[in-house]
N, C-alpha and C positions, 0 to 999 in steps of 0.2 A: 397569591403566593402560596407555595407547596415547600415542605420540608424535606421530597425526596422527589428524584426522578419519576416521571409519569410512565405507567405501561400503556404502549399503544397498541391500541385494537385496530382492526382493518380500516375501519371507517376515520380514526383519527390519522393514522399514516396516511390517508389518501389525500385527505385534508392538507396534511405537511408537504406532500408533493405538488397539491394542486395551488398552493400560495406561495412556493418557494422554487420548485424544481425548474432550471432554465437549460435542460436537455436541448442540444440540437436536434434536428433531424437525423442529421448522421450518426451520429451518439445513438440515439434511437433505434436507426437501422442496424447499428452494431450489436446494442444491446438485444433487439430482437433475434438476428442472425445467432448470436451467442446461446440464447435459449432453446434452440432446434438441438446443440451438441449434448451428447451424453453426460460431460463433465461441466454443466451449464452453471451448477452450484459454486464454480471456483469464480465467478464473474462478481465484482463489488455492485454494490446497490448503487441506484443512478444518483442518491443524494450523499453518498459518502465519495463518489467519484467529483462531485460538484465541490466537497468540503476541501477534499485535498487539491484542487484547483485553487480555490481562498488559501489555502495555507502557502501554497508557493509563491502567491501574490503577496500576500500578509509580511512574509519573511525575505520577499524581495530575492527569492533564490534563483540563482543562474544555473548552477550545475546540480544535478539531481541523478540520485540512483535508484532503480526498482528491482527489487528480489521478487521475481515471480509476476509474469506478464500477459498470461494466458491469450486471450485473442485481443489485447490492446487497450480495452476499455481507459483501465486508470492510466496508462501511458498517456493515451489522447489526452484526458483531461487534464493532466498535468503541463504535457509539452504545451498545450495551448494558451496556458497561463503563463508560460515563460518569455521573456522579454525577446527581441529578436536575436540576440546572440548567445540564448541560452543553450544548453543542450542536456540530453536525457540518456543515460546507457540504462538499457532493459538487460535483467540476467535471466534467462530462461532455459530450459531443454527443448530439445527438437520432437517438434510435434504437428500434426496437421493445421494447428491451429495457427502457426506462426506466419502462413499465408494468408489469414483472415488481416491479423494486426497490420501486417505490412501494407497492406490492399487498402485498408481504412487510413491509415497514415498517409498513404500518399495521396489518396483521395482529399484528405483534409489539408494538404500542403505543408505537412509537416515532416514528412520521412526525415526531412534533411538535420532536424534536431535531434534525430532518436537512432541509436545505436544498439541494434538487438544484438546480443552475445550469446550464442547457444552453447553452453555449455554448464558444467554441475556450478551452482552460484558461488559455493566457495573457494572454488579454484579462480573465477573471473575477479571475486574480491580481493584475493591473495595475490593475484596479480598487478591489480590496482595499486597495493601497498606497494608491492616488489619496485612500481615504477616511480614510486615518492609520490604518489598523489593522497597520503596521509595530510589530513585536515583539509582538503580542498572544495569537498562538498558541502550542501547548504542544506540538502535534505534527502533522508532515505527511505522510502516506502519497502516495507517487506510484507510478502502474502507468498508466501511458498511454503513449503515442506516445512510442516510446523516442529518436528523433531528437532530440526537445526536453528531454531530461533534463539537459543541462547548463544551459540556461535554467531550467528547472523548479528546478535547486539555487540559482540566485542569488534566486530570488523567494521560494522557502522561506527561505532565510537572512534575507531581508529580513522577512516576516513572523513568525518565531518569535521566541519571547523568550529572553533567554541561558539554558542549559540544557535547550531543547527541543529536539525530536526530529525530524530528518527520516527517511523510511525509504524506500529505492529498493526494488522488486520487480526479478527479471527479471536481475540484474546479474551472472549466470554465463550466462546465455543460452544454456542447454542446450549451453554448451561450446563455442559461437560464436567466444567471445570471445579464442579462441585461433588463429582464425584471421590469417595473417599480413596479406594483402591482401583484406579482406572487400569485396566488391559491395555489399554492404547497407548502406544509410546509418545503420539501425538499429544494427547489428553496431559500426560505425565510433564511433558516438555513445556507446553503453555501454562500449567501450573507454577512449574519451577521459575518460567520466566517473570510471571507475574508477582509472585513472594519475592524474587530476587530484586525486582525494580522496586519493590515497596522501598528496600531500605539501599539503594544503590545509591550513594551521595553523589555520582558523577552527573546524574543527571535531575532535571526538574521533569514533574511527573503529572499527567493526568489520565484517565480511564475512561472513554465516553461511550454511552451506549448506543453507538450509530453503528449500523449495519448488525454485524456479529462480534461488536466490541473493537473499538479502536483507541489505541494506546499512544498517545503524546508522549515523547522524552525529547526535553531540549536538553543538550549539551553542555554544560557549566564551565 
């Protein structure tokens, strides 16, 4: 037994992967290709992708939203976990990496489930609300520009059904959340989000030390 979460050194982290990660060869190939890109740090950890897939299955999710898709690793994990009639809307901006995501989704046979919308995410989320889709989604995964995290929370809660889940990535922000007077707007936004969620009566809350910090909020 232990009274606090363990720190993972390299050996213990590798053990975690060795005994639990079920990454497919296709996902491994996508992760390797992404690591060659200048923005490789944007990619989720493989155990995080597997955890997201488990959340999809645990919640019985059929309609998903993702804010921030990059080369499509997390989207591929979640889409593969959906039932045959499930769907995923991905929000991202145009970039050379969009083609990588689409190529792997196609190879996986999951492209039909994924709708990639290339526009500012706040515009896409606002449009979904305008179309009357409030309360229609089961899970929202947010891993995009950190300065807009508080705004993404409000849209996610509007679009989620009661009992639905919003998941934020990077909420420990490599420890930068501890900065007393951060210069970065991203750091300030994550700090503000974390503080606000602690007192937000609209959600049930857990911040997990997975990847760079993963916060789960269940809409009440």
